[in-house]
Wavefront OBJ file of the C-alpha trace (Angstrom):
o trace
v -2.103 -18.226 -18.181
v 0.876 -16.955 -16.245
v 0.839 -15.383 -12.879
v -1.382 -12.666 -11.400
v 0.300 -9.727 -9.774
v -0.737 -9.603 -6.080
v -2.119 -6.173 -5.304
v -2.163 -4.806 -1.724
v -3.545 -1.432 -0.712
v -2.298 0.166 2.524
v -4.446 2.873 4.034
v -5.285 4.696 7.216
v -8.181 6.647 8.712
v -5.854 9.568 9.615
v -2.514 10.795 8.745
v 0.685 10.459 10.883
v 0.245 6.861 11.867
v 3.244 5.525 9.801
v 1.346 4.230 6.666
v 3.990 5.352 4.140
v 6.827 4.087 6.384
v 5.080 0.720 6.493
v 4.791 0.627 2.684
v 8.405 1.443 1.992
v 9.830 -1.026 4.562
v 7.297 -3.768 3.683
v 8.371 -3.447 0.006
v 12.045 -3.969 0.926
v 11.108 -6.971 3.073
v 9.297 -8.475 0.129
v 12.444 -7.961 -1.985
v 14.483 -9.789 0.715
v 11.951 -12.657 0.298
v 12.718 -12.667 -3.434
v 9.642 -10.800 -4.697
v 9.716 -8.142 -7.419
v 7.861 -5.193 -6.010
v 6.232 -2.043 -7.472
v 5.131 0.702 -4.987
v 2.505 2.980 -6.234
v 2.368 6.248 -4.305
v -1.318 6.884 -4.527
v -1.371 9.879 -2.381
v -1.469 11.649 -5.730
v -1.420 15.276 -4.649
v 1.016 14.900 -1.621
v 3.937 12.671 -2.641
v 5.589 11.118 0.423
v 7.541 7.903 -0.432
v 10.164 9.721 -2.622
v 10.809 12.192 0.289
v 10.939 9.360 2.814
v 13.591 7.532 0.734
v 15.487 10.574 -0.507
v 14.617 10.029 -4.145
v 14.431 12.732 -6.839
v 12.148 11.464 -9.644
v 12.334 13.425 -12.833
v 8.707 12.719 -13.686
v 5.651 11.722 -11.599
v 2.019 10.545 -11.963
v 0.979 13.979 -13.339
v 3.013 13.487 -16.451
v 1.372 10.133 -16.899
v -2.236 11.419 -16.510
v -1.525 14.252 -18.937
v -0.183 11.751 -21.465
v 3.272 13.325 -21.485
v 5.081 10.167 -20.357
v 4.497 6.454 -20.336
v 4.532 4.490 -17.074
v 7.927 2.929 -17.741
v 9.460 6.393 -18.069
v 8.106 7.582 -14.752
v 8.829 4.458 -12.484
v 12.206 4.852 -10.670
v 14.318 2.428 -8.723
v 14.493 2.603 -4.908
v 16.527 0.822 -2.219
v 17.092 -2.832 -2.582
v 15.782 -2.775 -6.172
v 12.177 -1.922 -5.412
v 10.404 0.072 -8.131
v 8.415 3.169 -7.256
v 5.654 5.059 -9.182
v 5.975 8.502 -7.676
v 3.094 10.884 -7.002
v 3.205 14.689 -7.469
v 3.244 17.326 -4.666
v 0.959 20.222 -4.209
v -1.373 19.391 -7.097
v -4.887 19.720 -5.622
v -6.872 18.442 -8.676
v -5.097 15.093 -8.272
v -6.697 14.579 -4.895
v -10.086 13.720 -6.641
v -9.524 11.851 -9.893
v -12.579 11.676 -12.257
v -13.618 8.392 -13.807
v -11.748 8.999 -17.045
v -8.492 9.628 -15.173
v -8.902 6.500 -13.255
v -9.411 4.564 -16.398
v -6.403 6.145 -18.087
v -4.403 5.281 -15.057
v -5.337 1.620 -15.085
v -4.844 1.464 -18.889
v -1.435 2.845 -18.468
v -0.229 -0.369 -16.807
v -0.737 -2.230 -19.994
v 2.451 -0.530 -21.386
v 4.641 -1.708 -18.550
v 6.353 -5.026 -19.182
v 8.793 -5.570 -16.274
v 8.229 -8.660 -14.185
v 6.329 -7.780 -11.008
v 5.167 -10.077 -8.264
v 3.544 -7.472 -5.835
v 1.957 -4.109 -6.377
v 1.858 -2.126 -3.112
v -0.572 0.854 -3.247
v 0.146 3.484 -0.711
v -3.273 5.375 -0.528
v -3.748 8.843 0.991
v -5.170 8.950 4.498
v -8.845 9.527 5.114
v -12.032 8.452 3.241
v -11.931 10.246 -0.026
v -13.044 8.650 -3.303
v -9.453 8.111 -4.398
v -8.788 6.091 -1.243
v -11.906 4.004 -1.859
v -11.030 3.444 -5.492
v -7.547 2.172 -4.830
v -8.687 0.006 -1.944
v -11.281 -1.570 -4.097
v -8.766 -2.086 -6.953
v -6.475 -4.071 -4.559
v -7.003 -7.750 -3.690
v -6.067 -7.106 -0.075
v -6.481 -4.024 2.012
v -4.320 -3.347 5.031
v -5.522 -0.667 7.602
v -2.821 0.790 9.870
v -3.761 2.332 13.095
v -2.099 3.297 16.301
v -3.427 2.731 19.902
v -4.663 6.322 20.204
v -8.541 6.682 20.397
v -8.661 9.091 17.505
v -6.659 6.839 15.318
v -8.876 3.780 16.129
v -12.149 5.891 15.587
v -10.755 7.053 12.226
v -9.792 3.484 11.188
v -13.347 2.413 11.947
v -14.656 5.308 9.863
v -12.649 4.167 6.783
v -13.744 0.528 7.220
v -17.353 1.808 7.527
v -17.074 3.810 4.266
v -15.455 0.936 2.336
v -18.158 -1.532 3.579
v -21.317 0.556 3.421
v -20.339 2.374 0.191
v -18.408 -0.322 -1.738
v -19.274 -3.610 -0.038
v -15.683 -4.386 0.915
v -15.696 -7.004 3.728
v -12.108 -8.150 4.111
v -9.617 -6.038 6.025
v -6.171 -6.764 7.617
v -5.112 -4.607 10.486
v -1.566 -3.498 11.517
v -1.066 -1.650 14.828
v 1.858 0.693 14.867
v 3.782 2.298 17.580
v 2.882 0.053 20.504
v 4.699 -0.642 23.649
v 4.153 -4.405 23.426
v 2.215 -6.963 21.771
v -0.508 -6.909 24.418
v -1.204 -3.264 23.663
v -1.504 -4.193 19.888
v -3.923 -7.007 20.574
v -5.937 -4.762 22.792
v -6.171 -2.121 20.062
v -7.220 -4.736 17.525
v -9.855 -6.207 19.927
v -11.468 -2.768 20.399
v -11.588 -2.136 16.735
v -12.803 -5.750 15.891
v -15.613 -5.509 18.500
v -16.859 -2.241 16.937
v -16.839 -3.469 13.309
v -18.438 -6.739 14.239
v -21.140 -5.153 16.353
v -22.176 -2.209 14.124
v -21.090 -3.399 10.621
v -21.040 -7.181 10.945
v -17.597 -6.993 9.310
v -14.684 -9.037 10.521
v -11.147 -7.854 10.469
v -7.969 -10.016 10.603
v -4.934 -9.213 12.813
v -1.839 -8.977 10.620
v 0.686 -7.958 13.174
v 2.208 -4.904 14.979
v 5.171 -2.606 14.848
v 6.619 -1.654 18.328
v 7.771 1.775 19.159
v 11.408 1.919 18.197
v 13.891 4.736 18.256
v 15.440 3.489 15.118
v 12.466 4.390 13.132
v 12.802 7.986 13.897
v 16.538 7.882 13.189
v 15.903 6.362 9.822
v 13.269 8.858 8.886
v 15.561 11.824 9.767
v 18.313 10.264 7.460
v 15.583 9.480 4.780
v 16.397 5.838 4.750
v 14.352 2.592 5.264
v 14.885 1.318 8.817
v 14.840 -2.311 7.672
v 18.002 -1.573 5.765
v 19.681 0.679 8.348
v 18.823 -1.501 11.325
v 17.789 -4.925 10.116
v 18.052 -6.481 13.556
v 15.829 -4.007 15.282
v 12.477 -4.843 16.796
v 10.650 -2.827 14.257
v 12.445 -4.418 11.359
v 11.872 -7.962 12.609
v 8.077 -7.129 13.026
v 7.870 -5.786 9.359
v 9.486 -8.982 8.166
v 7.028 -11.115 10.027
v 4.183 -9.196 8.402
v 5.812 -9.672 4.974
v 6.218 -13.388 5.525
v 2.601 -13.687 6.759
v 1.244 -11.930 3.705
v 3.440 -14.091 1.420
v 2.119 -17.247 2.859
v -1.582 -16.319 2.529
v -3.599 -16.806 -0.584
v -5.735 -14.081 -2.097
v -9.147 -14.066 -3.767
v -10.090 -11.874 -6.555
v -13.441 -10.515 -5.453
v -14.444 -8.280 -8.373
v -13.897 -7.307 -11.930
v -11.695 -4.268 -11.027
v -9.470 -6.381 -8.871
v -9.089 -8.979 -11.693
v -8.316 -6.124 -14.111
v -5.499 -4.428 -12.284
v -4.125 -7.805 -11.113
v -3.701 -9.030 -14.612
v -2.549 -6.020 -16.521
v 1.175 -6.444 -15.997
v 1.040 -10.114 -16.827
v -1.058 -9.787 -20.065
v 1.364 -7.377 -21.636
v 4.256 -9.819 -21.117
v 2.209 -12.636 -22.561
v 1.265 -10.671 -25.695
v 4.923 -9.959 -26.291
v 5.825 -13.637 -25.961
v 7.757 -13.172 -22.728
v 7.526 -16.114 -20.397
v 6.404 -15.242 -16.863
v 6.917 -17.923 -14.384
l 1 2 3 4 5 6 7 8 9 10 11 12 13 14 15 16 17 18 19 20 21 22 23 24 25 26 27 28 29 30 31 32 33 34 35 36 37 38 39 40 41 42 43 44 45 46 47 48 49 50 51 52 53 54 55 56 57 58 59 60 61 62 63 64 65 66 67 68 69 70 71 72 73 74 75 76 77 78 79 80 81 82 83 84 85 86 87 88 89 90 91 92 93 94 95 96 97 98 99 100 101 102 103 104 105 106 107 108 109 110 111 112 113 114 115 116 117 118 119 120 121 122 123 124 125 126 127 128 129 130 131 132 133 134 135 136 137 138 139 140 141 142 143 144 145 146 147 148 149 150 151 152 153 154 155 156 157 158 159 160 161 162 163 164 165 166 167 168 169 170 171 172 173 174 175 176 177 178 179 180 181 182 183 184 185 186 187 188 189 190 191 192 193 194 195 196 197 198 199 200 201 202 203 204 205 206 207 208 209 210 211 212 213 214 215 216 217 218 219 220 221 222 223 224 225 226 227 228 229 230 231 232 233 234 235 236 237 238 239 240 241 242 243 244 245 246 247 248 249 250 251 252 253 254 255 256 257 258 259 260 261 262 263 264 265 266 267 268 269 270 271 272 273 274 275 276
């Protein structure tokens, strides 16, 4: 009965490894591949993606949770036609949503009737309950890390929490800011050995993003580097990751993933809108 929206959570064990930059540029690459994308800034108390892309939303997630605005009133359009659900900034209570707020947030998607193929969830960094909730709500979880030992250690800690506390067993790894592919594969190998040995959890290698000066230039100008420098090494790597994700099938592993993946579809079907 219609399509299911693919939901992908992107998370990291620590901040500063390029998570939000990956989400923004990955969303634009999906658009270039013909996908309709909604980016959910789930770092609820510290909004980032609107700053990264020089957007000025009138409303944010706080207005939704307070019942002051509906989802369709909050979502804004970003570069290349991607849609963005912005977070709020400096609101501490949003860093730990209670169960009712989480249910209200999921229920709010029922009022949104635009055609969406992919929901990208940009979680906060770390191992908070919010991070775990959004990772469990997604059909796929991408962990981004860098080659630094502290980043690898924190990525392992996040995987450990999601596995031991929530029985999540499937993870995709992206290694950012590497000198070459060999360094990325070595970083993946180190993390994969640790998760296999101590957790009996396998992780899959999704790709890497090389260190590229254009990334910093784009950030300073508050633009997506795949738009400003589409032929750069970093942009080509992001596009490869987007294509790889587009070509892989997903499995709904639980009720929560089924729920969030079908909300946007069900609304359109109830209103008699054909979703191909």
